[in-house]
N, C-alpha and C positions, 0 to 999 in steps of 0.2 A: 544462387540461381533460383529464379522464381518461374515456375511453369504454371500457366493459367489452368484454373480448375473450373469445370462446368458441372451442372447437374441437369439431367433431363427434366427436372421439375421446375427449372427456372422459366419464368414467363418469356424471356427472350432467348431461350435455348436454340430454337431453329435458326433465328437470325445470327446468333453467335457461331453456330456450327457452319452455316453458309459462308460467313466471313473467314472462318478458319480454313475451310477447304478451298477458298477462291485462290486460284493461282493462274496468272497469265504473265508470261514473260513479256516485259515491256518491249514494244515494237522498237527495234533499233534500226532506224532508216539507214544509218551509215553502214552497219553490219550487212544489212540486206543488199544494199547497193554494191558493197565490196564483193559479196558472194556472187551476185549476178554477173559482175564484171569478170571475176575469176573463171566462172563456168564458161562464159562466152569466149574468153581468151584461150582456155585449154581446148575448147571445141575447135577453135580456129587454128591454133598454132601447135597443139599437141605437146610432144616431149619438150620442146623449147620453152613453152610456158611453164610446164611443171618444174623444170630445172630452175627457172628463174624464181618461182615462188618458194621452192625448197631452200634456195640460197638466202632468200629474203627473210622468210618466216622461221626457218629452222637453223639458220646460220650454218648451212651445210652446202658449200659449193661442190658440185660433182663434175668430174671431167667430161662426162658424156652420159647419154641416156642409159647405156648399158650398166653404168656404175650404180644406178638406182636399185638394181636387183641383187639380192643376197644369194649365194650359192647354196645348194642342198648340203654341201660339205660343211659350210659354216653353221647351218642349223644343227647338223649332227654333232659337231664339236661342242656347241652350246649345251645340247642335251647330255652328252656323255661327260661333260665337265661339271655338271651340277653336283653339289654335295649329296651324299647318299640319301639323307632324309628328305630333301626336296624332290629328288628324282623318284623315290618310292611314293611320296605323297601325290606327285603329279600322275604317276602311273595308276595308282589306286583310284584317284578321282576320275581319270579318263575311262577306266574300266567300268566304273559305276554309271557314269554318264552314258557311255555307249550301250550298256545293257538295258538301261531304262528306255532309251530312245529306239531300240530295236522293237519294242512293243508297239511303237506308233506307226510302223510302216504300213501304208495302205496298199492293197492289192487290186489289180484289175479284176473286173467281173462282167458277166453278161448272162442273159437268159433269152430263151426263144419262146415267143408267145404262141397261141393256139394256131394262128395262120402261117407259122413258119418264119415270122419276122424276128431277126436278132436285134436286141437292144442291150446296151451295156456302157461300160466306162473303162477307158484305158488310162492307167496311171503311169506316168513317166517322170524321171528326175529332171531337174534343170541341167542344162549343159555346163554352165560356168557361173560361179558365184564369187562376188567380191566381199572380203571380210575386212572391215575397218577395225583396227585395234589402236586404242590411245597409246601415246608414247610419252616420253619425258617423265615428269613427276607422277603422272597417272599411268601406271603400267599394270595391266590386269591379265596375267596368264590364264586365270579362270575363265575370262571372257573368250579367250582363244578356244578353249575346250568346248564351251557352251555353244559357240557359233559354228565351229568347224566340224565337230563330231556328228551332230544331227545331219549336216549336209553330206558327210561321208556315208552315214548309215542310209540316207535316202538314195545314194548312188550318183550324186553329182560328179560329173566327169573331171572337172577341174576347179580347184579352189585357189583364188588369188588373194593374198593378204597384203594390205598396206599398213605400215606402222611408222609414224614419224620418229626420227632419231635426232632430236635437237643437239646441235654441236657434235654430231656423230656418235653420241652415246647410245649404245644398244643394250636393251634389257635382256640378259641371257636367259632368264626364266621364260620370258615371252617367246624368244626364239626356240627354246627347248619345247615349249608347248606346241608351237607350230610344227616342229619336227615330229613329235609324238602323235599329233592329230592328223598327220598326212597332208598338210597344206602343200600344194604343188609349187607355188611361186610366191616369193616375198619381196616387196619393194619398200625401200626406206623413204617413203613419202607420206605426208599427212595433210590434214586440213581440207578445205573445200576443193583444192586442186587435185587431191587424191580421189575424192568422190567423183569429180568431173572426169578424171582419167579412166576410172572404172566404168562409168556410165557411158561415155562416148567412145572410149578406146583411143589409143595413140599408136604410133608406129612400134612402140616398145611394150606398152601395157595393153593386154587384150580387153576388149569390151565384154562386160559381164551381163548376165540376165537379171541379176538381183544384187543389191548391196545390203549387207547386214552389219550390225555391230554399233557400239556406242561411240560418242564423240562429243566435242564441245559445241557451243552455239553455232559456230561456222559450219561444222559438219552437219548438225541437225538442219540448218537452213539449206545447205546444199542437197541433202537427201530429199527434203520436201520438193525442191525445184527440179530434180532429175526424175522424180516419180512419173511414170508414164513412158519415159525413154527406157527405163528399166524398173524393176520392182524394188521395193524396200521392205525391211521387216516392220519397223515402226519408228516413230519419232518420240523418244522417251523423255519424260520430264524428270524432276528430282526424285530421289529414292523415298520410299514410304514404308512405314510399318505401323500396323494397328494390332495391339495386343488386347484380347479379351481374357480377363482373369477372374476366377471366382473368389480370389482373396486367399487362396491356400498355397500359393507358390512363394518361394523365398523372394522377398521384395528386391534383394540385390540382383537376383537373376533377371527379374523383369526390368529393373533400371538399366542393366547392361544390355538387354535386348533392345531397349529404346535407343541406347547409345550406338548400337551396331549400325543403325541406319543414319542417325543424326551425324555421325562422324564423316559421312560421305561429303557433304557440303552444307553450307549455311542455309540452303533452300530446302533441305530434306525435311520430311515430316514424320514425327513419331507421336503416336497417340495411345493412351491406355484407357480402356473402358472396363469398369468393374461395378458390381452392386455393393461392394464393401467399402464404405467411406474411410474406415480406419486403415484399410490396406492401401488405399490411394495415398493417404498421408504418409504411410510407411515407405512407399515407393519414392515419394518426393524427398524424404529424408535420405534414403539410400542413394538417390541420384546426386544429391549435394555432397554426400560423403565420398562417393566413388569418382566424382568428376575430377578431383585433383590428381588422380592417378593416371588420367588419360593424356597421352601426348597430343591428341587433337582436341583438347578440352575447349579451346576457344571456338572451334567450329561447332562442337556439340552444344555448347552453351548458347550460341547464337541461334542454331536451328531449333532447339527446344524452347527458347524464350519467344521466338518469333512465330514458329509454326507448330509447336508441340502443344499437347493438352492432356489433362487428366480428367476423365469424364465419369461422373457418378450416375448410375442408372438404377431403375427399380429392380431389374432382374436380368438374367442372361437372355431371355426372349427379347427384351428391349435392346440389349446389347447387339444381338444378331441383326435386328431391324436397322439399327444405326449403322452397323458395318455394311449392310447392303446399300445404304445410301452413300456411304463413303467409297465403296468399291475399291479397297486398298490393293496396292501392289503385293504386299506381304501381309498375311493375316495369321497371327498366332492365337490358337485356342488353348490357353493354358488353364484347362479345367479338368475335372475328374473324369468325365466320359465324353471326350471330344467327338467321337463318331455319332453320338446321339444328336448332336447339333447340326450335323452336315445338311440335313434336309432343309434347315432354315437359312443356310448360307448360300446365296445365289451368285454373288459378285465378289470375286477376289482373284488376283493373279495366281497366288499359291497359298494353300492353307497348311499351316504347320500345327500338327495336332499333338497335344499332351505337354506335360511340364518339361520333359527332357528334349523337346524338339525345338532347339533354337533356330532362328531364321538363318544364322550364320552357316549352319550345316548345309542349307540349301544353296547358299552362295558358292560353295566349293565342291562338295563331294557326295551329297545325299543321292543324286542321280537326276531328278527333274531339272529342267532348264531354269537358269536364273535370269534370263531375259524375259521380263514380264511387263504387262501393260500398267501404265501409271496414270495419274491425274483423272481417275474415275473411268478410264477407258476399259477397265475389266468388265464393265457392263455389257460390252459388245465385242471384246477381243480376247485373245488367249495367249498363253506363253509361247515363245518360239519353240518350234518342234520340227520333226521330220516332215510333217505335212507342209511346212513353209518352203521346203525344197523339192516338193513334188507338185506336179500339175495334172489335171484330168482332162481327157478328151472324150466326148460322147461318141458312142459307136451305134450306128444304125445300118442294118442291112435288111431291106424290105423284100419279102418274097413276092412272087407273082400274085398270089392270092391276097396278100396284104396290100398290094398296090391298088387293088380294086376298092377295098374298103377305105383305106386311108386317102386315096385319090379323091373319092367322093366327098369326104369330110373336108379335106384341105381346099378343094376347089370352091366349095360352098362358102367357106370362110374367106378365101381370097377374093372371090367376086364381091362379097360383102364389104371388103376393104377397098375395092376398086383397083385391085392389082391383077390385071388380066393375064400377064405373062406367068405369074405364080399359078394361077388357076389352070391355064392351058398346059403348063409343064406337068402338073399333077395329072391332068385328064389324058394326056398323051399315053399314059401307061395304063389307062383303064380300058379294058377290052370291050 
């Protein structure tokens, strides 16, 4: 396996980095047309359309719409039937994720100014949220925890989960995670039809206020299209990891950290930046040595050869500057004093600090959310959190005295804009 190597001293370094980071999913007109048709059909025919698409795409013919829903009892049985080690790990992860997200809860606030006018903000949870969970070969109980628990901490009244079960095969760990997380209702549907059902509602599936959770290209397209009818968390791209290392960490550790994201899929991106050229070579040797041990080695190899890189820089200051340009989903700072570099790191979904902090811990049980911005969007967006399941309303209660002062200001501005009714509405309250 040959992973490309760059140096910041190369004359064409900026051009090469730009090419490396470039990622645009090829526009698939057939896919987009298919998704648009499915959304339109579900919006029009509701449950009947969902049942047809479930039978077609998941090879799961259901007797009626009620058969789409799993009972709370089935979720409980899945949870209680887990092997002890899986159950304990799931519970430990859930406890840590919950504890972390409790720190994010936003509270309502208000203040009264000198003339007695009250101003503030009321924070309230969303009423109902839809959680999309991949099924089949890609089954991620950790994603259930990361999406459901912040919603519950926020106070969301009802959480609706959809999870495809191709050929009727149900992942017991996913169902157990749903039970542990307090998911209220679970439906065995997936794809664009499930997103449509959540966004528009059917006779059986309640309409939600927001859809969160990962999915394939059809799910991503559907989420883009229903945004505005309901909210969405984000449209995530391929997984990414950027490791900045001073050259003093075991190269096997760093190689495996790069593998941890490269094994997601062939489009994943894994990059190492270091001021130590000999260390970069050592990591390349480790990667080739360790690759043969990996069950997903072909995926890892393809990802690293097509979108991976080993970048040599002058120093850690330059490494941080390049990291800010990349704005990675996951950033590992495998250096002696990681906290010292935080002021120089502006853009990253999550920052993993120190030699013992592997990104994989964040995926499962560290506590912070693993739903993170990708494809450079960490420049302007943040990890999923409790705040994504809360909304804010402004509070304004004007006192009689305040109406005199504010009315004069507002009417002057309204007349200037040519909006007479605005002006008069404000002036009516001026004595």
